[in-house]
DODRENKE-559966 format. One line per field, with one value per residue: residue number from 0; residue in one letter; z, x negated, y of N, C-alpha, C, CB in turn. Coordinates in Angstrom, 1 decimal, padded with zeros to 4 digits, always signed. Glycine has a CB too. Layout:
fike: [NUM ...]
rodo: [A ...]
npz: [Z ...]
npx: [X ...]
npy: [Y ...]
capz: [Z ...]
capx: [X ...]
capy: [Y ...]
cpz: [Z ...]
cpx: [X ...]
cpy: [Y ...]
cbpz: [Z ...]
cbpx: [X ...]
cbpy: [Y ...]
This chain:
fike: [0 1 2 3 4 5 6 7 8 9 10 11 12 13 14 15 16 17 18 19 20 21 22 23 24 25 26 27 28 29 30 31 32 33 34 35 36 37 38 39 40 41 42 43 44 45 46 47 48 49 50 51 52 53 54 55 56 57 58 59 60 61 62 63 64 65 66 67 68 69 70 71 72 73 74 75 76 77 78 79 80 81 82 83 84 85 86 87 88 89 90 91 92 93 94 95 96 97 98 99 100 101 102 103 104 105 106 107 108 109 110 111 112 113 114 115 116 117 118 119 120 121 122 123 124 125 126 127 128 129 130 131 132 133 134 135 136 137 138 139 140 141 142 143 144 145 146 147 148 149 150 151 152 153 154 155 156 157 158 159 160]
rodo: [M N N N Q L S I Q T P E G H E I D V N N S D L A K G I I K F K P L A A T V V G S W A E L G S V G G Y W V G A D C K V L K T V R D W D K S N E D K N V F K T E G Q A L A S L A L S Q L S Q L K A D V N G E W V P E W S N G A M S K Y V I E I C Y N T F K V T T T I K Y N N F L T F K D E E T A I Q F L D N H K T L I M Q A L P L M S]
npz: [+000.0 -001.0 -000.2 +001.3 -000.4 -001.9 -004.3 -006.3 -008.0 -010.2 -010.6 -013.7 -016.1 -014.3 -012.3 -009.9 -007.6 -006.9 -005.6 -003.7 -002.2 +000.7 +001.4 +003.7 +005.7 +004.6 +002.8 -000.3 -003.0 -005.9 -009.2 -012.1 -015.3 -017.4 -019.9 -023.3 -026.5 -029.5 -032.4 -035.1 -037.5 -038.4 -036.3 -034.4 -034.2 -034.0 -034.6 -033.2 -033.1 -034.3 -037.5 -040.5 -042.6 -046.2 -046.5 -044.7 -042.1 -038.8 -037.8 -035.7 -035.3 -035.8 -035.0 -034.0 -036.2 -038.8 -039.1 -041.6 -044.6 -045.4 -043.2 -041.9 -041.4 -039.0 -036.1 -032.7 -030.9 -030.8 -030.8 -032.0 -034.6 -035.4 -035.1 -037.2 -039.5 -039.1 -039.3 -041.9 -043.3 -042.4 -043.5 -046.3 -046.2 -045.3 -047.3 -049.3 -048.4 -048.2 -050.7 -053.2 -051.5 -049.4 -046.3 -045.6 -043.7 -043.3 -043.6 -041.6 -041.6 -042.5 -041.5 -040.1 -039.7 -037.1 -035.7 -032.4 -029.8 -026.5 -023.5 -024.4 -025.4 -027.9 -030.0 -032.3 -033.5 -034.2 -035.8 -036.6 -036.8 -035.6 -036.5 -037.5 -037.9 -038.5 -040.2 -041.7 -044.4 -043.7 -040.9 -040.8 -042.4 -040.8 -038.5 -039.4 -040.3 -037.9 -036.6 -038.2 -038.2 -035.6 -034.2 -035.8 -035.5 -032.8 -032.9 -034.1 -032.3 -030.8 -032.5 -032.9 -030.8]
npx: [-000.9 -000.8 -001.1 +001.3 +003.1 +005.0 +004.9 +007.1 +007.6 +010.0 +012.0 +011.9 +014.3 +016.0 +017.0 +016.6 +019.2 +020.7 +023.0 +023.6 +021.4 +019.5 +017.5 +016.5 +016.6 +014.8 +015.8 +016.0 +017.8 +018.4 +019.8 +021.1 +020.0 +022.1 +024.0 +023.1 +024.5 +023.5 +023.6 +023.4 +022.1 +019.6 +018.6 +017.9 +015.3 +012.6 +013.2 +013.6 +013.7 +015.6 +015.9 +017.5 +015.9 +015.2 +015.5 +017.5 +016.6 +016.2 +014.3 +011.8 +011.1 +007.8 +006.8 +007.9 +010.3 +010.5 +013.1 +014.2 +016.2 +015.6 +015.4 +017.8 +018.8 +018.2 +018.9 +019.7 +019.5 +018.6 +020.7 +022.8 +021.8 +021.9 +024.6 +025.4 +025.0 +026.9 +029.2 +029.1 +029.5 +032.1 +033.5 +033.4 +034.7 +037.2 +038.1 +038.4 +040.6 +042.6 +042.9 +043.8 +045.1 +045.2 +045.1 +047.4 +046.8 +048.0 +050.6 +053.1 +055.3 +054.6 +053.8 +050.9 +048.7 +046.6 +043.5 +043.1 +040.8 +040.3 +038.8 +037.1 +039.0 +041.1 +043.7 +046.5 +048.2 +050.6 +050.4 +051.1 +049.7 +047.1 +043.8 +041.9 +039.2 +039.5 +042.0 +045.0 +047.1 +049.4 +050.9 +050.4 +048.1 +046.3 +046.2 +045.3 +042.8 +041.6 +041.5 +039.7 +037.4 +036.5 +034.0 +032.2 +033.4 +033.0 +030.2 +030.0 +030.9 +029.2 +029.1 +031.7 +032.9]
npy: [-001.2 +002.0 +005.4 +005.5 +004.2 +001.7 -000.8 -002.6 -005.6 -006.4 -009.3 -011.2 -010.3 -009.0 -006.2 -003.6 -003.5 -000.8 +000.1 -001.9 -002.1 -001.2 +001.1 +002.4 +000.5 -001.3 -003.1 -004.6 -005.3 -007.4 -007.4 -009.1 -008.1 -006.1 -007.7 -007.5 -007.0 -008.0 -006.0 -006.8 -009.2 -008.3 -006.8 -008.7 -009.9 -012.2 -015.7 -019.0 -022.6 -025.2 -026.8 -028.1 -030.3 -030.9 -033.6 -034.3 -034.5 -033.4 -030.8 -029.3 -025.9 -024.7 -022.3 -019.0 -017.8 -015.3 -012.9 -012.9 -013.4 -016.0 -017.4 -018.0 -020.4 -021.6 -023.3 -022.7 -024.9 -028.4 -030.1 -028.6 -028.4 -031.1 -031.4 -029.8 -031.4 -033.4 -031.8 -030.9 -033.2 -033.8 -031.7 -032.4 -034.9 -034.1 -032.4 -034.3 -035.9 -034.0 -033.1 -030.7 -029.1 -026.2 -024.6 -022.0 -019.5 -017.0 -017.4 -017.8 -019.4 -021.8 -025.0 -026.4 -029.2 -030.1 -031.3 -031.2 -030.5 -031.0 -030.9 -033.0 -034.8 -035.9 -034.9 -034.8 -032.1 -029.6 -026.4 -022.9 -020.6 -020.6 -020.8 -023.6 -025.7 -028.5 -029.1 -030.2 -031.4 -032.9 -034.7 -037.5 -037.8 -036.4 -037.9 -040.3 -039.5 -038.7 -041.2 -042.6 -041.1 -040.3 -040.6 -039.1 -036.6 -036.2 -035.9 -033.4 -031.6 -029.7 -027.5 -026.8 -025.8]
capz: [+000.0 -001.1 +000.0 +001.7 -001.6 -002.1 -005.7 -006.3 -009.4 -010.3 -011.3 -015.1 -016.3 -013.2 -012.0 -008.5 -007.4 -006.1 -004.8 -002.7 -001.4 +001.8 +001.5 +005.1 +006.4 +003.9 +002.1 -001.7 -003.7 -007.4 -010.0 -013.5 -016.3 -018.1 -021.2 -024.5 -027.6 -030.7 -033.4 -036.4 -037.6 -038.6 -035.0 -033.6 -034.0 -034.5 -034.1 -033.1 -032.8 -035.1 -038.8 -041.2 -043.8 -047.4 -046.3 -043.6 -040.8 -038.0 -037.5 -034.7 -035.8 -035.1 -034.6 -034.1 -037.6 -039.1 -039.2 -043.0 -045.1 -045.6 -041.9 -041.3 -041.2 -037.8 -035.0 -031.4 -030.2 -031.7 -030.8 -032.9 -035.9 -035.6 -035.3 -038.6 -040.4 -038.9 -039.7 -043.4 -043.7 -042.1 -044.6 -047.5 -046.0 -045.1 -048.6 -050.1 -048.1 -048.4 -052.2 -053.5 -050.4 -048.5 -045.4 -045.8 -042.3 -043.2 -043.8 -040.3 -041.8 -043.0 -040.4 -040.4 -038.7 -036.8 -034.7 -031.3 -028.9 -025.2 -022.5 -025.2 -025.7 -029.2 -030.3 -033.5 -033.1 -035.3 -035.5 -037.7 -036.8 -035.0 -037.4 -036.9 -039.0 -038.9 -040.5 -042.7 -045.0 -043.0 -039.7 -041.1 -042.8 -039.7 -037.5 -040.0 -040.3 -036.5 -036.3 -039.0 -038.0 -034.3 -033.9 -036.5 -034.9 -031.5 -033.2 -034.6 -031.2 -030.4 -033.4 -033.0 -029.5]
capx: [+000.0 -001.5 -000.3 +002.7 +003.9 +005.1 +005.4 +007.8 +007.8 +011.3 +012.0 +012.2 +015.7 +016.7 +016.7 +017.0 +020.6 +020.6 +024.2 +023.6 +020.1 +019.4 +016.0 +016.2 +016.3 +013.9 +016.5 +016.1 +018.5 +018.2 +020.9 +020.7 +020.2 +023.4 +023.8 +023.3 +024.9 +022.8 +024.6 +023.3 +021.0 +018.4 +018.2 +017.7 +013.9 +012.2 +014.1 +013.0 +014.7 +015.7 +016.5 +017.7 +015.1 +015.8 +015.8 +018.5 +016.0 +016.2 +012.9 +011.6 +010.2 +006.5 +006.6 +009.1 +010.4 +011.0 +014.6 +014.5 +017.2 +015.1 +015.4 +019.1 +019.2 +017.5 +019.8 +019.0 +019.2 +018.5 +022.1 +023.5 +021.3 +022.5 +026.1 +025.7 +025.0 +028.2 +030.2 +029.1 +030.2 +033.6 +034.0 +033.6 +035.8 +038.5 +038.5 +038.8 +041.9 +043.6 +043.0 +043.8 +045.8 +044.4 +046.1 +047.6 +046.9 +048.8 +052.0 +053.6 +056.4 +054.0 +053.1 +049.6 +048.4 +045.2 +043.0 +042.6 +039.8 +040.4 +038.1 +036.7 +040.2 +041.6 +045.1 +046.9 +049.2 +051.0 +050.3 +051.4 +048.8 +045.7 +042.9 +041.2 +038.4 +040.1 +043.4 +045.4 +048.4 +050.5 +050.5 +049.9 +046.7 +045.5 +046.1 +044.4 +041.4 +041.1 +041.2 +038.6 +036.2 +036.3 +032.6 +031.6 +033.9 +032.2 +028.8 +030.1 +031.4 +028.4 +029.4 +033.2 +033.4]
capy: [+000.0 +003.3 +006.7 +005.2 +003.8 +000.3 -001.1 -003.9 -006.1 -007.0 -010.6 -011.1 -010.4 -008.4 -004.8 -003.3 -003.2 +000.4 +000.2 -002.8 -002.1 -000.3 +001.4 +002.8 -000.8 -002.1 -004.2 -004.3 -006.4 -007.4 -007.9 -009.4 -007.0 -006.2 -008.4 -006.6 -007.8 -007.5 -005.5 -007.4 -010.2 -007.5 -006.4 -009.9 -010.2 -013.5 -016.8 -020.3 -023.6 -026.4 -026.7 -029.4 -030.3 -031.4 -035.0 -034.3 -034.7 -032.2 -030.4 -028.1 -024.8 -024.7 -020.9 -018.2 -017.4 -014.0 -012.8 -012.7 -014.2 -017.4 -018.1 -018.0 -021.8 -022.1 -023.4 -022.5 -026.1 -029.6 -030.6 -027.8 -028.8 -032.4 -031.2 -029.2 -032.5 -034.0 -030.8 -030.9 -034.5 -033.7 -030.8 -033.2 -035.9 -033.4 -032.0 -035.5 -036.4 -032.9 -032.7 -029.3 -028.3 -025.3 -024.0 -020.5 -019.0 -015.8 -017.9 -018.3 -020.4 -023.1 -025.8 -027.0 -030.2 -029.9 -032.1 -030.4 -031.1 -030.4 -031.8 -034.2 -035.6 -035.5 -035.1 -034.1 -031.2 -028.7 -025.0 -022.1 -019.4 -020.7 -021.4 -024.7 -026.4 -029.8 -028.8 -031.2 -031.1 -033.5 -035.3 -038.8 -037.6 -035.9 -039.0 -041.3 -038.9 -038.8 -042.6 -043.0 -040.2 -039.8 -040.5 -037.9 -035.4 -036.0 -035.4 -032.0 -030.8 -028.5 -026.3 -026.6 -025.3]
cpz: [+000.0 -001.0 +000.4 +000.6 -001.7 -003.5 -005.6 -007.7 -009.4 -011.0 -012.8 -015.3 -015.3 -013.1 -010.5 -008.5 -006.4 -005.2 -003.6 -001.9 -000.3 +002.1 +003.0 +005.9 +005.7 +003.1 +000.6 -002.3 -005.2 -008.0 -011.4 -014.4 -017.0 -019.5 -022.3 -025.6 -028.8 -031.8 -034.8 -036.4 -037.7 -037.3 -034.1 -033.3 -034.5 -033.9 -034.1 -032.8 -033.7 -036.5 -039.5 -042.5 -045.0 -047.3 -045.2 -042.3 -040.1 -037.5 -036.6 -035.4 -035.1 -034.7 -034.6 -035.6 -037.7 -039.2 -040.6 -043.4 -045.2 -044.3 -041.2 -041.1 -040.0 -036.7 -033.7 -030.8 -031.2 -031.8 -031.8 -034.4 -036.3 -035.9 -036.7 -039.6 -040.3 -039.5 -041.3 -043.9 -043.5 -043.1 -045.9 -047.4 -045.9 -046.5 -049.5 -049.7 -048.3 -049.9 -052.4 -052.5 -049.6 -047.6 -045.6 -044.4 -042.2 -043.3 -042.5 -040.4 -042.2 -041.8 -040.9 -039.3 -038.4 -035.7 -033.6 -030.4 -027.6 -024.2 -023.2 -025.4 -027.0 -029.3 -031.6 -033.1 -034.3 -034.9 -036.8 -037.8 -036.3 -035.9 -036.7 -038.1 -039.4 -039.1 -041.7 -043.2 -044.4 -041.8 -039.9 -041.5 -041.7 -038.7 -038.1 -040.1 -038.9 -036.2 -037.0 -038.7 -036.7 -033.9 -034.5 -035.9 -033.6 -031.8 -033.6 -033.5 -030.9 -031.3 -033.5 -031.7 -029.1]
cpx: [-000.9 -000.6 +001.1 +003.6 +003.8 +005.6 +006.0 +007.9 +009.1 +011.2 +012.4 +013.7 +016.6 +016.2 +017.1 +018.5 +020.7 +021.8 +024.3 +022.3 +020.2 +018.0 +015.6 +015.9 +015.3 +014.5 +016.6 +016.7 +018.3 +019.5 +020.4 +020.9 +021.5 +023.1 +024.0 +023.6 +024.2 +023.8 +024.5 +022.1 +019.6 +017.8 +017.7 +016.2 +013.6 +013.1 +013.3 +014.0 +014.5 +016.4 +016.6 +016.9 +015.9 +016.2 +016.8 +017.9 +016.0 +014.8 +012.8 +010.7 +008.9 +006.0 +007.9 +009.1 +010.9 +012.5 +015.0 +015.7 +016.9 +015.3 +016.7 +019.6 +018.6 +018.6 +019.0 +018.6 +019.2 +019.9 +022.9 +023.1 +021.9 +024.0 +026.3 +025.7 +026.4 +029.3 +030.2 +029.8 +031.7 +034.2 +034.3 +034.7 +037.2 +039.0 +039.0 +040.2 +043.0 +043.8 +042.9 +044.5 +044.8 +045.4 +046.2 +047.9 +047.8 +050.3 +052.4 +054.8 +055.9 +053.3 +051.9 +049.3 +046.9 +044.8 +042.5 +041.7 +039.9 +039.8 +037.6 +037.8 +040.7 +043.1 +045.5 +048.1 +049.6 +050.8 +050.7 +050.4 +047.4 +044.8 +042.1 +040.4 +039.0 +041.6 +043.8 +046.8 +049.6 +050.0 +049.9 +048.4 +045.8 +045.2 +045.1 +042.9 +040.8 +040.7 +039.9 +037.3 +035.9 +034.8 +031.9 +032.1 +033.2 +030.8 +028.9 +030.5 +030.6 +028.7 +030.9 +033.7 +032.8]
cpy: [+001.2 +004.5 +006.5 +004.9 +002.3 +000.0 -002.5 -004.3 -006.9 -008.4 -010.4 -011.2 -009.7 -007.0 -004.6 -002.8 -002.0 +000.5 -000.7 -002.9 -001.0 +000.0 +001.8 +001.6 -001.7 -003.2 -003.8 -005.6 -006.2 -007.9 -008.2 -008.2 -007.2 -006.8 -007.4 -007.5 -007.1 -007.2 -006.2 -008.4 -009.4 -007.1 -007.5 -010.1 -011.6 -014.6 -018.1 -021.3 -024.8 -026.1 -028.0 -029.3 -030.9 -032.9 -035.3 -034.7 -033.4 -032.0 -029.3 -027.1 -024.9 -023.3 -020.2 -017.7 -016.0 -014.0 -012.6 -013.6 -015.7 -018.1 -018.1 -019.4 -022.4 -022.1 -023.2 -023.9 -027.3 -030.1 -029.9 -028.1 -030.1 -032.3 -030.6 -030.3 -033.2 -033.1 -030.8 -032.1 -034.4 -032.7 -031.5 -034.2 -035.3 -032.9 -033.1 -035.9 -035.3 -032.6 -031.2 -028.4 -027.5 -024.6 -022.5 -020.0 -017.8 -016.2 -018.5 -019.2 -021.8 -023.8 -026.4 -028.0 -030.2 -031.0 -031.2 -031.2 -030.3 -031.4 -033.1 -035.2 -035.0 -035.8 -034.3 -033.3 -030.3 -027.2 -024.2 -020.9 -019.6 -021.5 -022.5 -025.4 -027.7 -029.6 -029.7 -030.9 -031.8 -034.3 -036.7 -038.7 -037.2 -037.1 -040.0 -040.8 -039.0 -040.2 -043.0 -042.3 -039.6 -039.6 -039.3 -036.6 -035.1 -035.4 -033.9 -031.1 -029.6 -027.3 -026.0 -026.0 -023.9]
cbpz: [+001.2 -002.5 -001.3 +002.5 -002.9 -001.1 -006.7 -005.6 -009.8 -010.9 -010.6 -015.9 -016.5 -011.9 -012.9 -007.9 -006.9 -007.0 -005.7 -003.2 -002.4 +003.1 +000.6 +005.7 +006.6 +004.8 +002.7 -002.3 -003.3 -007.8 -010.0 -014.0 -017.3 -018.3 -021.3 -024.7 -027.8 -031.2 -033.6 -037.5 -038.9 -039.5 -034.3 -034.2 -032.5 -034.2 -034.9 -032.1 -032.8 -034.4 -039.7 -041.5 -043.6 -048.6 -046.1 -044.0 -041.0 -036.7 -038.8 -033.4 -035.8 -036.1 -035.6 -033.1 -038.3 -040.4 -038.3 -043.9 -046.5 -046.1 -041.0 -042.2 -042.5 -037.4 -035.1 -030.5 -029.1 -031.1 -029.5 -032.7 -035.9 -034.4 -034.2 -038.9 -040.1 -037.5 -039.2 -043.9 -042.9 -040.7 -044.8 -047.9 -044.7 -044.2 -049.3 -049.8 -046.6 -047.7 -052.7 -054.9 -049.5 -049.4 -043.9 -046.7 -041.8 -044.3 -044.9 -039.5 -042.9 -044.1 -039.9 -040.5 -039.3 -036.2 -035.2 -030.5 -029.5 -024.9 -021.3 -024.4 -024.6 -030.3 -029.2 -034.7 -031.9 -035.8 -035.2 -037.6 -036.1 -033.6 -037.9 -036.3 -038.5 -037.8 -040.9 -042.1 -046.5 -044.0 -038.8 -042.2 -044.0 -038.9 -037.3 -041.5 -040.8 -035.6 -036.8 -040.5 -039.0 -033.3 -034.3 -038.0 -034.7 -030.8 -034.3 -035.7 -030.0 -030.4 -034.8 -033.3 -028.3]
cbpx: [+001.0 -002.3 -000.4 +003.3 +003.4 +006.0 +004.2 +009.2 +006.6 +012.4 +012.9 +011.5 +016.2 +016.4 +017.4 +016.1 +021.4 +020.6 +025.4 +024.0 +018.9 +020.2 +015.7 +017.4 +017.7 +012.8 +017.9 +014.7 +020.0 +017.0 +022.1 +021.5 +019.0 +024.0 +024.8 +021.9 +026.5 +021.7 +024.4 +023.1 +021.2 +018.6 +019.3 +018.2 +013.5 +010.7 +015.4 +011.8 +016.1 +016.4 +015.7 +019.2 +013.9 +014.9 +014.6 +019.6 +014.5 +017.2 +012.1 +011.0 +010.9 +005.4 +005.5 +009.1 +011.4 +010.3 +015.1 +013.3 +017.7 +013.7 +014.4 +020.1 +018.8 +016.3 +020.5 +019.9 +020.3 +017.6 +022.8 +023.3 +019.8 +022.2 +026.6 +024.6 +023.9 +028.5 +029.9 +027.6 +029.6 +033.8 +032.9 +032.3 +035.5 +038.3 +037.3 +037.8 +042.0 +043.1 +044.3 +044.5 +046.6 +043.6 +045.7 +048.9 +045.5 +048.4 +052.1 +054.0 +057.4 +053.0 +054.1 +048.4 +048.9 +045.0 +041.9 +043.9 +038.4 +041.9 +039.0 +035.5 +041.2 +040.8 +046.0 +047.3 +048.9 +052.4 +048.8 +052.8 +049.5 +045.8 +041.9 +042.1 +037.0 +039.8 +043.6 +045.4 +048.3 +051.2 +051.8 +050.7 +046.6 +046.2 +047.5 +044.8 +041.5 +042.1 +042.4 +038.9 +036.3 +037.0 +031.9 +032.0 +035.5 +032.1 +028.2 +031.1 +031.7 +027.0 +028.9 +033.9 +033.2]
cbpy: [+000.0 +003.3 +007.5 +006.4 +004.5 -000.4 -001.0 -003.9 -007.1 -006.1 -011.6 -012.2 -011.8 -009.2 -003.8 -002.1 -004.4 +001.7 +000.0 -004.2 -001.7 -000.8 +002.5 +003.6 -001.5 -002.6 -004.4 -004.0 -006.5 -008.2 -006.9 -010.6 -006.9 -004.7 -009.5 -005.8 -007.8 -008.6 -004.1 -006.3 -011.0 -006.3 -005.6 -011.1 -010.1 -013.8 -017.0 -020.3 -023.1 -027.5 -025.7 -029.6 -031.2 -031.2 -035.8 -035.3 -035.3 -032.3 -030.1 -028.6 -023.4 -025.3 -020.2 -017.1 -018.3 -013.5 -011.8 -012.9 -013.7 -017.4 -017.4 -017.2 -022.6 -021.2 -024.7 -021.7 -026.4 -030.6 -030.5 -026.3 -028.8 -033.3 -030.2 -028.2 -033.5 -034.3 -029.4 -030.7 -035.7 -033.1 -029.7 -033.9 -036.7 -032.2 -031.3 -036.6 -036.8 -031.7 -033.3 -029.1 -029.3 -024.3 -024.2 -020.2 -018.7 -014.9 -018.9 -017.1 -019.9 -022.9 -026.9 -026.0 -031.6 -028.5 -033.1 -029.9 -031.1 -030.0 -032.1 -034.9 -035.6 -036.3 -034.6 -035.2 -030.3 -028.9 -024.6 -021.5 -018.4 -021.4 -020.4 -025.7 -026.6 -030.8 -027.3 -032.6 -031.5 -034.5 -035.5 -039.5 -036.6 -034.8 -039.7 -041.6 -037.4 -038.3 -043.5 -042.8 -039.1 -040.7 -041.8 -038.0 -035.5 -037.3 -036.2 -031.9 -031.6 -028.8 -026.6 -027.9 -026.2]
């Protein structure tokens, strides 16, 4: 302590909680820094994580990548990268069973049949306005799709929640 001055190093990601500290009693409390939401991809900075190679293998980045357009395919976690493979397969399978049918989300009179996931439990339900990736033209198709592809749907969950 020099010149009756005490320097305190705040823990990373925290700041001094002025409102709840009592300097007269020597009590200093800390609070987490307020979360900031990045306004755009360009403001993000470098990214690191996992990406899917041309041979569909999930690879870890060996360095933090630049935030350029070439690096928008980097997932934060390995689970998300693996889930992207399952999601792409579901996209193709769903298009195959739905044919040319595409849900019209702006049409509140048109029922859409969706596979809902709640607490890792699946059910087919109907909706008129809530967008859902796993949407089908009729209930029978949705039930059959769920029965046939439950494992693949489970693999895609990290990107569907």
